[in-house]
N, C-alpha and C positions, 0 to 999 in steps of 0.2 A: 504493499499500499504506499502510494507516495503522498507526502505532505508538502504543501507549499510553505516553506520556511522563508519568511521575509528577513532580508538582511537588515539588522538595526540601522536606523538613520544616524548620521553624524550628529554629535552634540555640538553646542555653541563652542566648546573648548577645542573640539576637533577643527572647526572652521578657523578659530583664532590661530591655530598652529600652521595654517596653510600660507604659502608665500604670495600673498596678494600684493600686486604692484601698487606703490603709492605715488601719486604725482604731487609735486610741490610747486605751487605757482606764487611768485612774489606779488604783493599787491602794491604796485608803484604809487597809486594815489593816496592810500590811507597807511601804508606801511604794514608789516606783518606778512603773513603767508596764508594761502588757502591750501588745504591738503584734501585729496579725494582719491578714492579707489575706483578705477575704471570698471573693474569686474563686479563692483557693488552699487549699482545705480542709485544715486542720491545720498551715498555716504560721504559727507563732506564735513570738514571743521576748518576753523581758522585759529591761527596762533600769532602771537606778537613776536615771538623769536623762534628759531630752529631748536633751541634747547627744549621747547615744550612739544616738538613735533611728535616724538615717539609716544609719550604719555597721552597726548590729546588724540592722536590717530588711533591708538589702541582703544581708547574710551569710545570714540566715534564708531569703530568697527564693531566693538562689542555691542552697543546700543542698537546699531543697525541690524545686527544678527538677531538680537532679541526680538525686535520689531518684525523681522522677517518670519522668524519662528511663530510668534504670536498670530501673524496674519496669514500663515500658510504660504508665504512667497517662496517660490523656488530659489534656492541659493546656488549660484554657479561657482564652480572651483576655478582657481586661476587657469588662465588659458595662455601659457607661455612655453610651448613646446617648440623648440627650433632644432633643425637637423644640424646646423653648423655649416651647412653648404649654401652656396649663392651662385645662380647662374647669371652671367652678366654680359650684356652686349656693350661694346664701346668702338668708337672710331678706330681704324687701324693705326692711325698716327699716335694715339694714346697708348694703345697696346705695344707699339715698338718703343715708346718712351719708358714705360714701365718695365719692359723686358731688358732693356739697356741699363736702366738704373739697378734693377735687380742683379744683373750680371756684374755690374761694377762693385756692388755690395758683396758679392759671392754667396747670394742666397737665391732660392727658387723664386719665380714670379709670384707664386701663391703666398710665400712667407713675406715677401716685399709688399704686396698689396695689403695682407692682414696687418702688417706693421703700420703702413700709411693710414689705413682706415682706423686702427686703434688710436693713433696720434690725433686724427681729425676729430673723433668723437670725444676726446678727453680734454680738448682746448677750451 
């Protein structure tokens, strides 16, 4: 005899442990920052300094999850799965320049492009 055993739902603490991405937006007009979680629609808080960001964002996330549980809202898990691969089209002239620079540095084209992209996003 088969029985349908339902998998227990996640608890609020289970969701709190998931790596939800937090976005921090400086408020140029009034000072401080707005913090929000793209995967948790409407989960927003404001802080005066970044020192408050962790505590306030965790509080906002917890309160949002409690409200979602109470209202029966479906809670999405973080959606950040990346393969680490990117197929890219570029002009032949750029491909040639990148290949030459990689050769000058004594590394593969892939290593050189990853290095340059890393530098560009951390500026």
